[in-house]
N, C-alpha and C positions, 0 to 999 in steps of 0.2 A: 507526494513523500521524495523525498530521496531520499539520494548513498551515499556514504559517508567514502570515497574511493580511495579514502588513506586506512582503513580498516573492514574495508572489505577485502576478501580471499579469492571469490568467484568460485566458490563452494554453491554456486545456485540457487541455495533451498529455499525461496525467497518464492523464483519462480508459480512455482507449481500455485498460488495461493493468491497474484496477478487479480482480481478481478478480472478486470483489461485486460491482460498477455502484452505489458507494455515495458517488465523490468527484459531490459537485453544484459550479450556478454557484449562483451567491450577488450581490449590490451591497449595496455597506456605507451607512451609512445617512449616512457621512460622504465629502465628495469623491464619493457616488455609486456608486468605484468597482467594477467587477466583478472578482472571484475563488471561487477555491474551495473551496468546504470537504467533510472529510470527516464519511458520518456514524458519527462513533462507538460505536454499537449496534451495528449489523452489517455495521463492519469486525471483518474476524476476524486484522488483524496480519497478515498475510501479508507483507507488504513488498516484494511483487512493486514497484511503484509506486516506493518507495525506491531499488530497487536498479539496476531503466536505467536511474535519473542524465539522466530524456527534463528536467527541469522547468530552463530556461534557467535559469532564478535561486536553486537550488536550495533553494524552498521547501517543499520536504516531507521531515519530517522526524519519529524515531519516535519514543518518551516509553517512559519507563521504567516499565512496569505492575507496578502488585503484585497479591500471589494477591491469588484462582484467574485472575486474568486472564493473568498471563505464561502461565501454563498452554496458555495463545489459537495464540498469539503461536509454539509449538512445535510442535504437531499442525500449526499451516498454512504452517509456515516450510512450499516445499519446500525451500532448498537443508540444515534441517537433518538429523545424520544421529542415525542410530537411533544407542543403543550398547548393546542387546547386536549387533550386527550389524553395523554401521561403514558400516553401505550408505549412503548418503544419501536424500534423499530420502522420511521418513514410517516409514524401516524401506525404502522397499521395490525392487525395479529400474525400476518405469512410469518411462515418462517422462510427466509432459501439456503440455500448451498451446495455447494461447492463442488462439479462434478467430479474434479481429480483428487479433493481429497475427501470425497464426502461432509467433508466437518459440515456446521453451520453458521 
């Protein structure tokens, strides 16, 4: 996941939806503007913050990564359908919730 710094207004509404807690505030050198950034090394590419559509400026976007990083998104995405079982959610029927937002 990435955040377009030119669109981000630094509201932080996306932060509670990050399952890994890797969205942080930062201050740009030009204009002293506060905006959010994603620590891409720690991000698991689950896409929860993107799918909730909470960003008022649509600053979040999901870049297309090459192999082997592309596998991370498949394993982390709770909406991915397992090809053998045809069940979404990593091949199981379990539902997980974000304790902060109480959303599934």
